N, CA, C and O atoms as a printed pandas DataFrame, in Angstrom:
     atom_number atom_name residue_name chain_id  residue_number  x_coord  y_coord  z_coord
0              1         N          MET        A               1    5.590    9.537  -38.705
1              2        CA          MET        A               1    4.862    9.883  -37.505
2              3         C          MET        A               1    4.625    8.609  -36.686
3              4         O          MET        A               1    4.150    7.595  -37.199
4              5         N          ARG        A               2    4.963    8.693  -35.426
5              6        CA          ARG        A               2    4.759    7.546  -34.545
6              7         C          ARG        A               2    3.391    7.649  -33.904
7              8         O          ARG        A               2    2.925    8.733  -33.555
8              9         N          ARG        A               3    2.758    6.497  -33.758
9             10        CA          ARG        A               3    1.442    6.420  -33.129
10            11         C          ARG        A               3    1.594    5.852  -31.728
11            12         O          ARG        A               3    2.610    5.250  -31.382
12            13         N          ALA        A               4    0.549    6.063  -30.932
13            14        CA          ALA        A               4    0.589    5.564  -29.558
14            15         C          ALA        A               4   -0.758    4.993  -29.162
15            16         O          ALA        A               4   -1.806    5.394  -29.668
16            17         N          ALA        A               5   -0.697    4.056  -28.254
17            18        CA          ALA        A               5   -1.897    3.521  -27.604
18            19         C          ALA        A               5   -1.688    3.713  -26.109
19            20         O          ALA        A               5   -0.631    3.386  -25.568
20            21         N          VAL        A               6   -2.707    4.247  -25.453
21            22        CA          VAL        A               6   -2.661    4.482  -24.018
22            23         C          VAL        A               6   -3.828    3.710  -23.396
23            24         O          VAL        A               6   -4.982    3.885  -23.784
24            25         N          VAL        A               7   -3.507    2.865  -22.437
25            26        CA          VAL        A               7   -4.526    2.026  -21.800
26            27         C          VAL        A               7   -4.442    2.227  -20.291
27            28         O          VAL        A               7   -3.379    2.076  -19.687
28            29         N          GLN        A               8   -5.572    2.566  -19.700
29            30        CA          GLN        A               8   -5.641    2.772  -18.249
30            31         C          GLN        A               8   -6.741    1.895  -17.676
31            32         O          GLN        A               8   -7.825    1.780  -18.248
32            33         N          TYR        A               9   -6.446    1.275  -16.531
33            34        CA          TYR        A               9   -7.442    0.412  -15.883
34            35         C          TYR        A               9   -7.076    0.229  -14.424
35            36         O          TYR        A               9   -5.991    0.614  -13.988
36            37         N          ARG        A              10   -7.991   -0.361  -13.678
37            38        CA          ARG        A              10   -7.772   -0.728  -12.281
38            39         C          ARG        A              10   -8.027   -2.227  -12.138
39            40         O          ARG        A              10   -8.936   -2.790  -12.748
40            41         N          THR        A              11   -7.204   -2.839  -11.326
41            42        CA          THR        A              11   -7.415   -4.243  -11.003
42            43         C          THR        A              11   -8.061   -4.328   -9.622
43            44         O          THR        A              11   -8.129   -3.337   -8.896
44            45         N          SER        A              12   -8.524   -5.495   -9.278
45            46        CA          SER        A              12   -8.966   -5.708   -7.897
46            47         C          SER        A              12   -7.709   -5.698   -7.020
47            48         O          SER        A              12   -6.612   -5.977   -7.503
48            49         N          ALA        A              13   -7.870   -5.379   -5.746
49            50        CA          ALA        A              13   -6.728   -5.289   -4.833
50            51         C          ALA        A              13   -5.965   -6.611   -4.751
51            52         O          ALA        A              13   -4.736   -6.618   -4.672
52            53         N          ASP        A              14   -6.688   -7.719   -4.769
53            54        CA          ASP        A              14   -6.020   -9.018   -4.651
54            55         C          ASP        A              14   -5.362   -9.480   -5.948
55            56         O          ASP        A              14   -4.662  -10.492   -5.950
56            57         N          SER        A              15   -5.571   -8.762   -7.050
57            58        CA          SER        A              15   -4.969   -9.118   -8.338
58            59         C          SER        A              15   -3.822   -8.206   -8.733
59            60         O          SER        A              15   -3.100   -8.509   -9.682
60            61         N          ALA        A              16   -3.637   -7.096   -8.029
61            62        CA          ALA        A              16   -2.674   -6.079   -8.451
62            63         C          ALA        A              16   -1.240   -6.616   -8.515
63            64         O          ALA        A              16   -0.528   -6.362   -9.486
64            65         N          GLU        A              17   -0.824   -7.339   -7.512
65            66        CA          GLU        A              17    0.548   -7.864   -7.490
66            67         C          GLU        A              17    0.781   -8.850   -8.631
67            68         O          GLU        A              17    1.824   -8.811   -9.284
68            69         N          HIS        A              18   -0.180   -9.729   -8.871
69            70        CA          HIS        A              18   -0.065  -10.689   -9.974
70            71         C          HIS        A              18   -0.022   -9.946  -11.310
71            72         O          HIS        A              18    0.754  -10.303  -12.196
72            73         N          ASN        A              19   -0.843   -8.929  -11.452
73            74        CA          ASN        A              19   -0.862   -8.131  -12.677
74            75         C          ASN        A              19    0.507   -7.483  -12.912
75            76         O          ASN        A              19    1.029   -7.497  -14.027
76            77         N          ARG        A              20    1.079   -6.916  -11.842
77            78        CA          ARG        A              20    2.403   -6.296  -11.946
78            79         C          ARG        A              20    3.464   -7.310  -12.364
79            80         O          ARG        A              20    4.326   -7.002  -13.187
80            81         N          CYS        A              21    3.408   -8.496  -11.811
81            82        CA          CYS        A              21    4.366   -9.546  -12.175
82            83         C          CYS        A              21    4.244   -9.945  -13.640
83            84         O          CYS        A              21    5.248  -10.151  -14.321
84            85         N          LEU        A              22    3.014  -10.051  -14.115
85            86        CA          LEU        A              22    2.801  -10.390  -15.528
86            87         C          LEU        A              22    3.344   -9.289  -16.437
87            88         O          LEU        A              22    3.933   -9.579  -17.478
88            89         N          ILE        A              23    3.149   -8.035  -16.051
89            90        CA          ILE        A              23    3.687   -6.915  -16.830
90            91         C          ILE        A              23    5.208   -6.978  -16.866
91            92         O          ILE        A              23    5.817   -6.772  -17.916
92            93         N          GLU        A              24    5.817   -7.261  -15.731
93            94        CA          GLU        A              24    7.275   -7.371  -15.687
94            95         C          GLU        A              24    7.775   -8.466  -16.626
95            96         O          GLU        A              24    8.814   -8.306  -17.265
96            97         N          GLU        A              25    7.045   -9.571  -16.713
97            98        CA          GLU        A              25    7.429  -10.656  -17.630
98            99         C          GLU        A              25    7.355  -10.187  -19.091
99           100         O          GLU        A              25    8.213  -10.538  -19.901
100          101         N          VAL        A              26    6.338   -9.400  -19.420
101          102        CA          VAL        A              26    6.238   -8.845  -20.781
102          103         C          VAL        A              26    7.448   -7.967  -21.065
103          104         O          VAL        A              26    8.064   -8.081  -22.125
104          105         N          LEU        A              27    7.793   -7.092  -20.123
105          106        CA          LEU        A              27    8.927   -6.189  -20.317
106          107         C          LEU        A              27   10.242   -6.955  -20.455
107          108         O          LEU        A              27   11.090   -6.591  -21.270
108          109         N          ILE        A              28   10.411   -8.002  -19.672
109          110        CA          ILE        A              28   11.615   -8.833  -19.775
110          111         C          ILE        A              28   11.700   -9.480  -21.146
111          112         O          ILE        A              28   12.755   -9.464  -21.780
112          113         N          GLU        A              29   10.585  -10.054  -21.610
113          114        CA          GLU        A              29   10.606  -10.725  -22.911
114          115         C          GLU        A              29   10.845   -9.731  -24.043
115          116         O          GLU        A              29   11.620  -10.014  -24.957
116          117         N          LEU        A              30   10.192   -8.577  -23.995
117          118        CA          LEU        A              30   10.424   -7.564  -25.030
118          119         C          LEU        A              30   11.885   -7.120  -25.018
119          120         O          LEU        A              30   12.488   -6.942  -26.076
120          121         N          GLY        A              31   12.452   -6.943  -23.836
121          122        CA          GLY        A              31   13.853   -6.551  -23.739
122          123         C          GLY        A              31   14.793   -7.600  -24.316
123          124         O          GLY        A              31   15.796   -7.260  -24.945
124          125         N          ALA        A              32   14.478   -8.856  -24.109
125          126        CA          ALA        A              32   15.316   -9.938  -24.625
126          127         C          ALA        A              32   15.183  -10.085  -26.141
127          128         O          ALA        A              32   16.163  -10.363  -26.833
128          129         N          ARG        A              33   13.971   -9.897  -26.647
129          130        CA          ARG        A              33   13.730  -10.066  -28.091
130          131         C          ARG        A              33   14.014   -8.802  -28.882
131          132         O          ARG        A              33   14.370   -8.874  -30.058
132          133         N          ASP        A              34   13.860   -7.641  -28.252
133          134        CA          ASP        A              34   14.000   -6.333  -28.894
134          135         C          ASP        A              34   13.346   -6.331  -30.284
135          136         O          ASP        A              34   14.038   -6.308  -31.302
136          137         N          PRO        A              35   12.004   -6.354  -30.315
137          138        CA          PRO        A              35   11.312   -6.448  -31.599
138          139         C          PRO        A              35   11.439   -5.190  -32.465
139          140         O          PRO        A              35   11.102   -5.227  -33.648
140          141         N          GLY        A              36   11.907   -4.108  -31.909
141          142        CA          GLY        A              36   12.094   -2.876  -32.678
142          143         C          GLY        A              36   10.785   -2.158  -32.942
143          144         O          GLY        A              36    9.716   -2.767  -32.915
144          145         N          GLY        A              37   10.873   -0.862  -33.198
145          146        CA          GLY        A              37    9.701   -0.070  -33.534
146          147         C          GLY        A              37    8.738    0.164  -32.398
147          148         O          GLY        A              37    7.587    0.531  -32.636
148          149         N          LEU        A              38    9.183   -0.041  -31.136
149          150        CA          LEU        A              38    8.287    0.070  -29.991
150          151         C          LEU        A              38    8.987    0.732  -28.818
151          152         O          LEU        A              38   10.102    0.356  -28.456
152          153         N          ASP        A              39    8.334    1.709  -28.233
153          154        CA          ASP        A              39    8.688    2.236  -26.916
154          155         C          ASP        A              39    7.497    1.906  -26.031
155          156         O          ASP        A              39    6.359    2.225  -26.376
156          157         N          TYR        A              40    7.749    1.270  -24.891
157          158        CA          TYR        A              40    6.657    0.776  -24.057
158          159         C          TYR        A              40    6.963    1.077  -22.609
159          160         O          TYR        A              40    8.011    0.690  -22.092
160          161         N          GLN        A              41    6.054    1.763  -21.958
161          162        CA          GLN        A              41    6.184    2.061  -20.539
162          163         C          GLN        A              41    4.884    1.697  -19.846
163          164         O          GLN        A              41    3.797    1.856  -20.401
164          165         N          VAL        A              42    5.018    1.201  -18.615
165          166        CA          VAL        A              42    3.846    0.878  -17.804
166          167         C          VAL        A              42    4.055    1.506  -16.429
167          168         O          VAL        A              42    5.108    1.354  -15.809
168          169         N          LEU        A              43    3.034    2.206  -15.975
169          170        CA          LEU        A              43    3.065    2.842  -14.664
170          171         C          LEU        A              43    2.023    2.192  -13.765
171          172         O          LEU        A              43    0.937    1.829  -14.218
172          173         N          GLN        A              44    2.361    2.050  -12.494
173          174        CA          GLN        A              44    1.406    1.586  -11.496
174          175         C          GLN        A              44    1.127    2.762  -10.569
175          176         O          GLN        A              44    2.057    3.338  -10.004
176          177         N          PHE        A              45   -0.130    3.120  -10.407
177          178        CA          PHE        A              45   -0.492    4.257   -9.580
178          179         C          PHE        A              45   -0.192    3.973   -8.111
179          180         O          PHE        A              45   -0.084    2.819   -7.698
180          181         N          GLU        A              46   -0.059    5.038   -7.335
181          182        CA          GLU        A              46    0.288    4.899   -5.924
182          183         C          GLU        A              46   -0.710    4.064   -5.128
183          184         O          GLU        A              46   -0.351    3.458   -4.119
184          185         N          ASP        A              47   -1.950    4.032   -5.576
185          186        CA          ASP        A              47   -2.948    3.231   -4.852
186          187         C          ASP        A              47   -2.715    1.732   -5.022
187          188         O          ASP        A              47   -3.327    0.924   -4.322
188          189         N          GLY        A              48   -1.836    1.359   -5.946
189          190        CA          GLY        A              48   -1.471   -0.037   -6.153
190          191         C          GLY        A              48   -2.357   -0.798   -7.107
191          192         O          GLY        A              48   -1.951   -1.852   -7.596
192          193         N          THR        A              49   -3.554   -0.310   -7.394
193          194        CA          THR        A              49   -4.476   -1.053   -8.259
194          195         C          THR        A              49   -4.641   -0.434   -9.644
195          196         O          THR        A              49   -5.197   -1.070  -10.540
196          197         N          GLY        A              50   -4.169    0.786   -9.829
197          198        CA          GLY        A              50   -4.303    1.456  -11.120
198          199         C          GLY        A              50   -3.056    1.273  -11.964
199          200         O          GLY        A              50   -1.935    1.322  -11.456
200          201         N          PHE        A              51   -3.260    1.061  -13.266
201          202        CA          PHE        A              51   -2.152    0.852  -14.188
202          203         C          PHE        A              51   -2.379    1.698  -15.440
203          204         O          PHE        A              51   -3.512    1.915  -15.869
204          205         N          LEU        A              52   -1.270    2.168  -16.011
205          206        CA          LEU        A              52   -1.310    2.938  -17.241
206          207         C          LEU        A              52   -0.219    2.402  -18.162
207          208         O          LEU        A              52    0.963    2.433  -17.818
208          209         N          HIS        A              53   -0.617    1.914  -19.322
209          210        CA          HIS        A              53    0.320    1.410  -20.332
210          211         C          HIS        A              53    0.396    2.444  -21.451
211          212         O          HIS        A              53   -0.630    2.947  -21.909
212          213         N          VAL        A              54    1.611    2.759  -21.887
213          214        CA          VAL        A              54    1.808    3.662  -23.013
214          215         C          VAL        A              54    2.733    2.955  -24.002
215          216         O          VAL        A              54    3.898    2.693  -23.705
216          217         N          ALA        A              55    2.198    2.657  -25.169
217          218        CA          ALA        A              55    2.977    2.014  -26.225
218          219         C          ALA        A              55    3.054    2.971  -27.409
219          220         O          ALA        A              55    2.034    3.363  -27.976
220          221         N          VAL        A              56    4.266    3.334  -27.768
221          222        CA          VAL        A              56    4.491    4.193  -28.926
222          223         C          VAL        A              56    5.176    3.326  -29.969
223          224         O          VAL        A              56    6.207    2.711  -29.697
224          225         N          PHE        A              57    4.601    3.279  -31.159
225          226        CA          PHE        A              57    5.103    2.353  -32.168
226          227         C          PHE        A              57    5.140    3.005  -33.536
227          228         O          PHE        A              57    4.467    4.002  -33.799
228          229         N          ASP        A              58    5.954    2.404  -34.403
229          230        CA          ASP        A              58    6.116    2.959  -35.744
230          231         C          ASP        A              58    5.050    2.465  -36.718
231          232         O          ASP        A              58    4.956    2.964  -37.840
232          233         N          GLY        A              59    4.255    1.500  -36.302
233          234        CA          GLY        A              59    3.161    1.011  -37.135
234          235         C          GLY        A              59    3.561    0.029  -38.211
235          236         O          GLY        A              59    2.708   -0.424  -38.975
236          237         N          ILE        A              60    4.834   -0.311  -38.293
237          238        CA          ILE        A              60    5.287   -1.226  -39.336
238          239         C          ILE        A              60    4.933   -2.665  -38.987
239          240         O          ILE        A              60    4.509   -3.427  -39.856
240          241         N          SER        A              61    5.105   -3.043  -37.720
241          242        CA          SER        A              61    4.788   -4.406  -37.308
242          243         C          SER        A              61    4.224   -4.384  -35.889
243          244         O          SER        A              61    4.334   -3.388  -35.174
244          245         N          ASP        A              62    3.627   -5.491  -35.506
245          246        CA          ASP        A              62    3.084   -5.632  -34.161
246          247         C          ASP        A              62    4.163   -6.228  -33.270
247          248         O          ASP        A              62    4.442   -7.424  -33.345
248          249         N          ALA        A              63    4.769   -5.404  -32.430
249          250        CA          ALA        A              63    5.863   -5.847  -31.573
250          251         C          ALA        A              63    5.426   -6.899  -30.563
251          252         O          ALA        A              63    6.260   -7.637  -30.037
252          253         N          PHE        A              64    4.131   -6.976  -30.288
253          254        CA          PHE        A              64    3.622   -7.934  -29.304
254          255         C          PHE        A              64    3.180   -9.256  -29.949
255          256         O          PHE        A              64    2.819  -10.193  -29.237
256          257         N          ALA        A              65    3.204   -9.342  -31.259
257          258        CA          ALA        A              65    2.651  -10.504  -31.974
258          259         C          ALA        A              65    3.281  -11.825  -31.531
259          260         O          ALA        A              65    2.573  -12.819  -31.367
260          261         N          ASP        A              66    4.580  -11.847  -31.338
261          262        CA          ASP        A              66    5.263  -13.089  -30.974
262          263         C          ASP        A              66    5.657  -13.127  -29.504
263          264         O          ASP        A              66    6.542  -13.892  -29.118
264          265         N          CYS        A              67    5.014  -12.317  -28.689
265          266        CA          CYS        A              67    5.374  -12.209  -27.271
266          267         C          CYS        A              67    4.472  -13.126  -26.432
267          268         O          CYS        A              67    3.310  -12.815  -26.173
268          269         N          GLU        A              68    5.032  -14.240  -26.027
269          270        CA          GLU        A              68    4.275  -15.212  -25.225
270          271         C          GLU        A              68    3.851  -14.609  -23.882
271          272         O          GLU        A              68    2.758  -14.895  -23.392
272          273         N          ALA        A              69    4.697  -13.789  -23.294
273          274        CA          ALA        A              69    4.361  -13.164  -22.013
274          275         C          ALA        A              69    3.167  -12.219  -22.158
275          276         O          ALA        A              69    2.358  -12.104  -21.237
276          277         N          ASP        A              70    3.049  -11.548  -23.294
277          278        CA          ASP        A              70    1.898  -10.675  -23.527
278          279         C          ASP        A              70    0.616  -11.499  -23.658
279          280         O          ASP        A              70   -0.437  -11.101  -23.159
280          281         N          ARG        A              71    0.709  -12.635  -24.325
281          282        CA          ARG        A              71   -0.466  -13.518  -24.413
282          283         C          ARG        A              71   -0.871  -14.005  -23.034
283          284         O          ARG        A              71   -2.060  -14.082  -22.726
284          285         N          GLU        A              72    0.112  -14.337  -22.199
285          286        CA          GLU        A              72   -0.179  -14.781  -20.832
286          287         C          GLU        A              72   -0.805  -13.641  -20.023
287          288         O          GLU        A              72   -1.732  -13.872  -19.247
288          289         N          PHE        A              73   -0.307  -12.417  -20.199
289          290        CA          PHE        A              73   -0.863  -11.253  -19.516
290          291         C          PHE        A              73   -2.342  -11.086  -19.856
291          292         O          PHE        A              73   -3.147  -10.797  -18.970
292          293         N          HIS        A              74   -2.709  -11.263  -21.116
293          294        CA          HIS        A              74   -4.098  -11.069  -21.546
294          295         C          HIS        A              74   -5.005  -12.264  -21.253
295          296         O          HIS        A              74   -6.227  -12.129  -21.295
296          297         N          ARG        A              75   -4.430  -13.428  -20.958
297          298        CA          ARG        A              75   -5.207  -14.660  -20.793
298          299         C          ARG        A              75   -6.333  -14.512  -19.769
299          300         O          ARG        A              75   -7.471  -14.877  -20.066
300          301         N          ASP        A              76   -6.059  -14.002  -18.604
301          302        CA          ASP        A              76   -7.096  -13.868  -17.569
302          303         C          ASP        A              76   -7.268  -12.416  -17.118
303          304         O          ASP        A              76   -7.667  -12.148  -15.984
304          305         N          LEU        A              77   -6.965  -11.497  -18.016
305          306        CA          LEU        A              77   -7.041  -10.077  -17.680
306          307         C          LEU        A              77   -8.430   -9.673  -17.191
307          308         O          LEU        A              77   -8.544   -8.937  -16.211
308          309         N          GLU        A              78   -9.473  -10.134  -17.846
309          310        CA          GLU        A              78  -10.835   -9.742  -17.456
310          311         C          GLU        A              78  -11.137  -10.101  -16.000
311          312         O          GLU        A              78  -11.843   -9.360  -15.317
312          313         N          GLN        A              79  -10.615  -11.220  -15.524
313          314        CA          GLN        A              79  -10.858  -11.621  -14.135
314          315         C          GLN        A              79  -10.101  -10.725  -13.155
315          316         O          GLN        A              79  -10.527  -10.575  -12.010
316          317         N          ARG        A              80   -8.987  -10.127  -13.581
317          318        CA          ARG        A              80   -8.200   -9.261  -12.701
318          319         C          ARG        A              80   -8.754   -7.831  -12.640
319          320         O          ARG        A              80   -8.483   -7.105  -11.684
320          321         N          LEU        A              81   -9.522   -7.428  -13.646
321          322        CA          LEU        A              81   -9.973   -6.039  -13.744
322          323         C          LEU        A              81  -11.083   -5.704  -12.751
323          324         O          LEU        A              81  -12.005   -6.491  -12.536
324          325         N          ALA        A              82  -10.974   -4.515  -12.149
325          326        CA          ALA        A              82  -12.042   -3.969  -11.313
326          327         C          ALA        A              82  -12.865   -2.962  -12.115
327          328         O          ALA        A              82  -14.029   -2.710  -11.803
328          329         N          THR        A              83  -12.251   -2.392  -13.148
329          330        CA          THR        A              83  -12.935   -1.452  -14.047
330          331         C          THR        A              83  -12.554   -1.794  -15.475
331          332         O          THR        A              83  -11.467   -2.318  -15.718
332          333         N          PRO        A              84  -13.433   -1.503  -16.422
333          334        CA          PRO        A              84  -13.065   -1.742  -17.827
334          335         C          PRO        A              84  -11.904   -0.834  -18.232
335          336         O          PRO        A              84  -11.800    0.291  -17.742
336          337         N          PRO        A              85  -11.038   -1.308  -19.113
337          338        CA          PRO        A              85   -9.934   -0.462  -19.554
338          339         C          PRO        A              85  -10.435    0.708  -20.412
339          340         O          PRO        A              85  -11.405    0.588  -21.159
340          341         N          ILE        A              86   -9.750    1.822  -20.278
341          342        CA          ILE        A              86   -9.988    2.976  -21.138
342          343         C          ILE        A              86   -8.839    2.988  -22.134
343          344         O          ILE        A              86   -7.678    3.125  -21.748
344          345         N          ILE        A              87   -9.159    2.845  -23.408
345          346        CA          ILE        A              87   -8.150    2.754  -24.451
346          347         C          ILE        A              87   -8.242    3.993  -25.329
347          348         O          ILE        A              87   -9.309    4.330  -25.842
348          349         N          SER        A              88   -7.112    4.661  -25.491
349          350        CA          SER        A              88   -7.053    5.859  -26.324
350          351         C          SER        A              88   -5.938    5.700  -27.345
351          352         O          SER        A              88   -4.875    5.162  -27.035
352          353         N          ARG        A              89   -6.181    6.163  -28.546
353          354        CA          ARG        A              89   -5.157    6.205  -29.594
354          355         C          ARG        A              89   -4.637    7.631  -29.661
355          356         O          ARG        A              89   -5.384    8.580  -29.426
356          357         N          ALA        A              90   -3.366    7.783  -29.979
357          358        CA          ALA        A              90   -2.768    9.107  -29.987
358          359         C          ALA        A              90   -1.661    9.183  -31.033
359          360         O          ALA        A              90   -1.285    8.181  -31.642
360          361         N          ARG        A              91   -1.157   10.381  -31.221
361          362        CA          ARG        A              91   -0.030   10.624  -32.116
362          363         C          ARG        A              91    1.069   11.256  -31.267
363          364         O          ARG        A              91    0.818   12.212  -30.533
364          365         N          LEU        A              92    2.281   10.725  -31.365
365          366        CA          LEU        A              92    3.391   11.232  -30.579
366          367         C          LEU        A              92    3.835   12.584  -31.124
367          368         O          LEU        A              92    4.157   12.717  -32.304
368          369         N          ILE        A              93    3.847   13.576  -30.252
369          370        CA          ILE        A              93    4.359   14.897  -30.610
370          371         C          ILE        A              93    5.858   14.949  -30.331
371          372         O          ILE        A              93    6.623   15.495  -31.127
372          373         N          GLY        A              94    6.271   14.389  -29.214
373          374        CA          GLY        A              94    7.677   14.368  -28.841
374          375         C          GLY        A              94    7.854   13.733  -27.488
375          376         O          GLY        A              94    6.876   13.393  -26.821
376          377         N          ALA        A              95    9.098   13.571  -27.077
377          378        CA          ALA        A              95    9.389   12.965  -25.782
378          379         C          ALA        A              95   10.708   13.527  -25.273
379          380         O          ALA        A              95   11.578   13.905  -26.057
380          381         N          TYR        A              96   10.844   13.575  -23.974
381          382        CA          TYR        A              96   12.089   13.976  -23.345
382          383         C          TYR        A              96   12.379   12.981  -22.228
383          384         O          TYR        A              96   11.519   12.713  -21.389
384          385         N          PHE        A              97   13.590   12.437  -22.221
385          386        CA          PHE        A              97   13.941   11.448  -21.210
386          387         C          PHE        A              97   15.128   11.874  -20.348
387          388         O          PHE        A              97   15.536   11.119  -19.465
388          389         N          GLY        A              98   15.688   13.050  -20.574
389          390        CA          GLY        A              98   16.840   13.488  -19.783
390          391         C          GLY        A              98   18.121   12.850  -20.254
391          392         O          GLY        A              98   18.135   12.055  -21.194
392          393         N          ARG        A              99   19.194   13.210  -19.589
393          394        CA          ARG        A              99   20.521   12.742  -20.020
394          395         C          ARG        A              99   20.846   11.357  -19.493
395          396         O          ARG        A              99   21.590   10.609  -20.126
396          397         N          THR        A             100   20.302   11.016  -18.357
397          398        CA          THR        A             100   20.585    9.691  -17.798
398          399         C          THR        A             100   19.282    8.934  -17.694
399          400         O          THR        A             100   18.281    9.486  -17.238
400          401         N          ARG        A             101   19.275    7.714  -18.100
401          402        CA          ARG        A             101   18.083    6.873  -18.065
402          403         C          ARG        A             101   18.319    5.703  -17.191
403          404         O          ARG        A             101   17.431    4.866  -17.027
């Protein structure tokens, strides 16, 4: 059974672009390292300041443990936030991604 963590938050308007760039760096590093056991998606809401992270993992290892970009993302996260993050744990029931990704 795969587990998931869902994190939703809002940044200040002047921090949203920087936050998005930091997220992109995390995704680039994860893609280059391919730590395995992780499906990770991040959405930015249309208002530009809201973000939703969904990490589905097998629970065997921490895919973010050796990710320098993730450490950089968290370094000043509190200063970028306009609202506290809402963190939820979940269990993956299933997923559908279509034929072309």
